[in-house]
C-alpha positions as CSV (number, residue, x, y, z in Angstrom):
1,M,-18.7,-19.2,-3.6
2,A,-21.0,-18.3,-0.8
3,E,-21.6,-14.6,-0.4
4,Q,-20.5,-13.1,2.9
5,S,-22.1,-9.8,3.9
6,A,-20.8,-9.2,7.4
7,L,-17.3,-7.8,7.8
8,T,-14.9,-9.1,10.4
9,E,-13.5,-6.7,13.0
10,S,-10.1,-6.6,11.1
11,E,-11.9,-5.9,7.8
12,L,-13.9,-3.1,9.5
13,E,-10.7,-1.6,10.9
14,V,-9.1,-1.7,7.4
15,W,-12.2,-0.2,5.8
16,R,-12.5,2.6,8.4
17,T,-8.9,3.5,8.2
18,F,-9.0,3.6,4.3
19,Y,-12.3,5.6,4.4
20,S,-10.9,8.1,6.9
21,M,-7.7,8.5,4.8
22,R,-9.7,9.0,1.6
23,R,-12.1,11.5,3.2
24,N,-9.3,13.5,4.9
25,L,-7.2,13.5,1.8
26,D,-10.1,14.8,-0.3
27,R,-10.9,17.5,2.2
28,A,-7.2,18.6,2.5
29,L,-6.9,18.8,-1.3
30,D,-10.2,20.7,-1.5
31,L,-9.1,23.2,1.2
32,Q,-5.8,23.7,-0.6
33,L,-7.5,24.5,-3.8
34,Q,-10.0,26.9,-2.2
35,R,-7.3,28.6,-0.2
36,D,-4.7,29.0,-2.9
37,S,-6.8,29.2,-6.1
38,Q,-10.4,30.1,-5.0
39,V,-11.9,27.0,-6.7
40,S,-13.4,23.9,-5.2
41,A,-12.2,20.4,-6.0
42,S,-15.4,19.9,-8.0
43,E,-14.8,23.1,-10.0
44,Y,-11.1,22.1,-10.5
45,E,-12.2,18.8,-11.9
46,V,-14.5,20.5,-14.4
47,L,-11.9,23.1,-15.3
48,L,-9.2,20.4,-15.8
49,S,-11.5,18.3,-18.0
50,M,-12.4,21.4,-20.1
51,N,-8.8,22.5,-20.4
52,E,-7.9,19.0,-21.8
53,S,-10.8,18.8,-24.2
54,P,-10.4,19.7,-27.9
55,G,-11.2,23.3,-28.4
56,R,-11.6,23.6,-24.6
57,Q,-15.3,23.0,-24.9
58,M,-17.6,20.2,-24.0
59,R,-21.3,19.4,-23.7
60,V,-22.7,19.0,-20.2
61,K,-23.3,15.2,-20.7
62,D,-19.6,14.9,-21.7
63,I,-18.4,16.7,-18.7
64,A,-20.6,14.4,-16.6
65,G,-19.0,11.4,-18.2
66,A,-15.5,12.7,-17.7
67,I,-15.9,13.4,-14.0
68,G,-18.4,10.6,-13.1
69,W,-21.3,12.8,-12.0
70,E,-25.0,12.9,-13.0
71,K,-25.8,15.4,-15.7
72,S,-28.2,17.5,-13.5
73,R,-25.5,17.9,-10.9
74,V,-23.0,19.0,-13.5
75,S,-25.5,21.4,-15.0
76,H,-26.0,23.1,-11.6
77,L,-22.2,23.4,-11.1
78,V,-21.7,24.7,-14.6
79,T,-24.3,27.4,-14.1
80,R,-22.5,28.6,-10.9
81,M,-19.2,28.5,-12.7
82,E,-20.6,30.5,-15.6
83,K,-21.8,33.2,-13.1
84,R,-18.2,33.4,-11.8
85,G,-16.9,33.9,-15.4
86,L,-15.0,30.5,-15.5
87,L,-17.2,29.0,-18.2
88,S,-19.4,30.2,-21.0
89,R,-22.3,28.7,-22.9
90,A,-22.9,28.8,-26.7
91,E,-25.6,27.2,-28.8
92,C,-24.9,23.8,-30.2
93,E,-25.6,23.7,-34.0
94,M,-25.9,19.9,-33.9
95,D,-28.6,19.9,-31.3
96,A,-31.0,22.8,-30.7
97,R,-31.7,21.6,-27.2
98,G,-28.1,21.5,-26.2
99,S,-25.3,23.9,-25.7
100,W,-21.5,23.9,-25.7
101,I,-19.8,24.8,-22.4
102,G,-16.5,26.6,-23.1
103,L,-13.6,27.4,-20.9
104,T,-13.2,31.2,-20.6
105,I,-9.8,33.0,-20.3
106,E,-10.6,33.4,-16.6
107,G,-11.3,29.7,-16.3
108,R,-8.1,28.8,-18.0
109,R,-6.2,31.2,-15.7
110,A,-7.9,29.5,-12.7
111,V,-7.0,26.0,-13.8
112,L,-3.4,26.8,-14.7
113,G,-2.9,28.7,-11.5
114,A,-4.3,25.8,-9.5
115,M,-2.2,23.1,-11.1
116,R,1.2,23.7,-9.4
117,G,-0.1,24.1,-5.9
118,H,-2.5,21.1,-6.3
119,A,0.4,18.9,-7.5
120,A,2.5,20.1,-4.6
121,A,-0.3,19.2,-2.1
122,I,-0.8,15.7,-3.7
123,R,3.0,15.2,-3.4
124,R,3.0,16.4,0.3
125,Y,0.0,14.5,1.5
126,F,0.2,11.3,-0.6
127,F,3.5,10.5,-2.4
128,D,5.9,11.8,0.3
129,V,4.5,9.3,2.8
130,L,4.8,6.3,0.4
131,D,8.0,4.6,-0.8
132,D,8.2,3.5,-4.4
133,D,7.2,-0.1,-3.6
134,E,4.2,1.1,-1.6
135,A,3.1,3.4,-4.4
136,E,3.3,0.5,-6.9
137,R,1.4,-1.8,-4.6
138,L,-1.3,0.9,-4.1
139,K,-1.6,1.4,-7.9
140,N,-2.0,-2.4,-8.4
141,L,-4.6,-2.6,-5.5
142,S,-6.5,0.4,-6.9
143,T,-6.6,-1.2,-10.4
144,R,-8.1,-4.3,-8.9
145,V,-10.7,-2.5,-6.9
146,V,-11.6,-0.3,-9.9
147,G,-11.9,-3.5,-12.0
148,A,-14.2,-5.0,-9.5
149,I,-16.4,-1.9,-9.5
150,G,-16.4,-1.8,-13.3
151,C,-17.6,-5.4,-13.4
152,A,-20.4,-4.6,-10.9
153,A,-21.5,-1.6,-12.9
154,D,-21.3,-3.3,-16.3
155,E,-21.5,-7.1,-16.1
156,D,-20.6,-7.3,-19.8
157,A,-17.2,-5.6,-19.4
158,P,-14.3,-7.7,-18.4
159,A,-12.6,-6.5,-15.2
160,D,-9.3,-5.6,-16.9
161,E,-11.0,-3.5,-19.6
162,A,-13.2,-1.7,-17.0
163,A,-10.2,-1.0,-14.8
164,A,-8.1,0.3,-17.7
165,A,-11.0,2.5,-18.8
166,A,-11.7,3.9,-15.4
167,L,-8.0,4.6,-14.7
168,S,-7.5,6.2,-18.1
169,E,-10.6,8.4,-18.0
170,P,-9.4,10.7,-15.3
171,A,-6.3,11.8,-17.2
172,A,-6.7,14.8,-15.0
173,L,-4.8,13.0,-12.2
174,S,-1.6,12.7,-14.3
175,E,-2.1,16.3,-15.4
176,T,-2.5,17.3,-11.8
177,V,0.5,15.6,-10.5
178,A,2.8,16.5,-13.4
179,P,1.5,19.4,-15.5
180,P,2.8,19.7,-19.0
181,A,6.0,21.8,-19.4
182,E,4.1,24.5,-21.3
183,Q,1.7,25.0,-18.4
184,T,4.3,25.2,-15.6
185,A,6.1,28.3,-16.8
């Protein structure tokens, strides 16, 4: 199949509309988190990953893998969050060069306090404007796009496996939309 690089006007319109929706949704959710919980969307992502990890501790490289960032970027964010008392560092016995990043009591309070409002914002801005069929179609389309990205990033991985892995990694999304019963009280 011949590769087509130029986009048609209708494709550009679809892309621009999607991109605007994604950018505005990200911004609205970030503003909600900052306003209601005093954490950024990036901090929330880290806190949620930490909260879900065994022992509520992770290595920086594992946090980076969980949220899809470069290790150096995560390291800078972790340092800022440590200064705010949300995270702590401890030596890693297995690797003298590494350290464990742990979720502090304040960090746990922050993530649990943010979950309900964040879920409500996701519902208001996203699910309330979709009917059940649209939501299912969007899920299927998203799976296909993630699959195509997974294949581009790792030519050896079949699209279905890459899509499944990418969709299962951010378990944070399901936690964000429907926090466990023990955390909603």
